[in-house]
N, C-alpha and C positions, 0 to 999 in steps of 0.2 A: 504493500500500500504506500509506504514511504517512498519507494522507488518510483511508483506511478506518479505521486505528487511532484517529486523532483523533476521527473521527465516532463510533466505538464508545464511546470514553471519555466523550465528551460525552453520549451517550445514557444511559450508566450513571449519570453524575452527575445528570442530570435525573430519572431514575427514582428514585435515592436520595433526592434532595431532595423528590420527590413523596411518597415513603413517609414521610419524616420529618414533612412538613407534615400528612399524613393522621393520623399517630400523635399529633401534638400536638393536632389537632382532636378526635380521638377521646377523648384524655385530658381535654380541656376539657369535652366533652359529657358524659363520665362523671361529672366532678365536679359539673356542673350538675344532672344527674339525681339525684345523691345528696342535694342540698340545693336543691330547686326555688326559684328566685327569689332566692336569697341563699346566702352561705357559712354556716358554722356559726353559728347564731343567738347573739346576745349575751344571755346570761342574767343579767347582773349587775343588782343592785337589789332592790327589794321587789315581790313579786307576791302578789296576793290571790286565793284560790281562787274560781273561778267554777263549776266542776262537778267531781264526783268519780264515776267509773264511770258516767257518763251521767246522773247526777241533779244538779239544781241544788244548790249549796252551801247556799243559804238554807233548803232543805227538810231537809237532813241535819244542820245545825248550828243549834240554837236559841239558842245564846249567841254566842260569838265565832266569826267566820269565819276559818278557818285562813290563815296567812300563810307566805310562803317568802322569806326574805332571803338573797341569795347574794352573798358577799364573794369576788370573783374573785382578789383579791390574796392572801388567806389560805387560799383553797380551802375556805372554811367556809360551811355552810348552817345557818340558825337561824330561829326564828319561833315562832308559836303554833299548836298543833295543833287548836285548838277549845276547849281548856281549859288544858292544860299547855304550858309553854314547852319547846322542844327545841333541840338544837344538835348539830353533828357535822361531820365532814369529808365532802367529796364528790369524785367523779371525773367529769370531763367530757371525753370524747375522741371525735372523729369524730361529733359530734352525739348521743352517748349519755351520759345523765346518770344517776348512781347514788349514793345515800347510804345504804348498808346498816347503818351503825353509829351510829345516832342515840341520844343520851342525852336523857332527858326528866325534868321534875319529876314529882312523884307526888301532885299535888293531887287531892282527891276532887271529881268533877264532878257537879253537880246537873242541869244542863240537858242535854238530849238532844244527842248528837254522835256522830260516826263517827271519832274520833281515831285509833283503832287501824288502821282501814282507810286513813286518810290516811298514817300512818307506813309502812304496808306498801307503798303505792304509791311513796313516795319511796325506799324501800329497793331497789326493782327496778331493772333496767337499762332505761331508758326512752329512746326516740327522741324528740328535741326538734325542734319546728318553731315558728316565730314568724310568724304571718300576721295582718295588720290589728290588731296590738297584742295578740293573744291567744297566749299561750305554751301549747302543747299537748304533753302527754306521752303517748306511745303505747307499749304493751307488747304484743309479739307481734301487731302490726298493729291493736290495739284502743285507742281513746282511753280513757285511764284518769284523766286530770286536765286541766283547763284553768284557766289563770290570767290575770289582767289586772293590768297595772302599777298600783300603788297605794302607799299609805302605811301602814306598820305603826304605828298610833298608840301602841302600847305602848312604842315606842322614844322617844316624846316626853316621857316622865315625868322628873321631876327638874328641877333648875335649870341653865340654860345661860348662858354668858357670851359676849359678842360677840368674835369673833376678827378679823373684817374687815368693811369696809363699802365699797361701790362708790365709787371715785374719792375716797377719803378716808384720812387718817392718823389712826389711833385716838388716839394720844398728843396730837396737835394738836387734835382735835375734842372729846375728852373729858378735860378736865384734872382733874375731880373723881372721878367714878366711870365705869367702863365699863358700857354697857348689859347687861341680863340679860333672859332670857325664861323663863317656865315656863308649862305648859299644864294647865288644869283639864279633863281629858278628859270627866268626867261632865257638866259644865255647858257645854262647848264655849266656854270662855273662855281667854284668855291674858293675861299681864301680867308686870310686872317693873319694873326701873329703867331709865329712858331716858337716864341720864347725870346727871340732876339730880332730876327729878320721877318719881314712881311713875305708871305707866300701866296701863290694862287695856282689853280689847276683846273682842268676840265673834269667833269664827272659824267657818268652814265648810270642810270638806274634801270634794272630789269628785274621785275618781281621784287624780292627782298634783298637783292644784291646791288651794291654800289661799287663801281670801278672808278678809281681816281688816278689821274696822272696823264702826262708827266707833271711833277711838281716843280715849279720855278719859284725862285726867291731872290730877294736882295742879297747883297754880299757884305753886310756889316760884320766886323769882328767883335766878338763878345768874350768875356772871361771864361764862360762855361758854355761850350757848344754841344756837349754830350746829349743834353735833353732835346735840343732842337733836332739833332741828327736822328735820334731815336724816334721822335714824333713824326718827322717827314717820311722816315722809312716805313713806319707802321701804317700811316694813312695812305700810302701809295699802293695801288693794286686793288684787288677784289676783296670786299668785306661784306658780311651780312649786316644790314642796317636795320635798327629798330628805332622808331621815333614816337614820342608821346608829347604832350603839351609842355612838359618840363624837363625832358631828358632825351638825349640821342646816344645810342650805343653802337659802336663798330665792333664786330666780332670776327674772329678768324678761327676756323676749325672748332667751332662751338665754344670758344673762350672769348670773353669780353676783353678787348685790347685798348679801346679808348672809350671813355664816357664823358659826355659834355652836359652841362646844365645851362638853362636859360640865363643869360647875363642881364639881370634887371638893373638898370641904371636910374 
């Protein structure tokens, strides 16, 4: 009798464990089906509009192509709608993105655009997916917008001062002036002070990559040229560029090599 009770108890335990295991498996499968191939997509950073309601962005916007900058720390979304700048708060939960209360500047737009349509899409509750670098928004099962990672060049305006340099101490490397950078968006040129001499160079942005060079500079002699030489060497060539309203970062091989902060005078 005791053996029978023990056997029955063992069978109950095995059955319970089996049910628990199946339940966990079902839960995992369910989560996987909700977000195929990944968990909730990481939406942070700058996104450039690729298509809107099935039409290429380049055919709908003859001037600026809309951008979407998402600050996940502040829960803020901002960018350019094709003519006017916009900003607001957003919600992002269980893969659903919505920004219904956007504020916008009121500039008169000459070039053809679909800014109102773009804002309408952002204000809806959209299912987010991220596949092969393309961020897709779907509303009621229909693709309403596609974005690709990029740089919102409007964020580059103004003058920036160097905050950090790879493997270097700013105070030790730059005893006279700390380097600065500013961008001429119309001419695709950048320049500033490299620590002693003025420098300038052409640049090209493709996706999130900026290619700088050749760098030309004045030829003043300064007591400490090590920092300037290091700075111009690092900034030359291809880097991954990240830009926000207050910081610009140049990275190489996944490591930040130069960071600049807005120079507020």
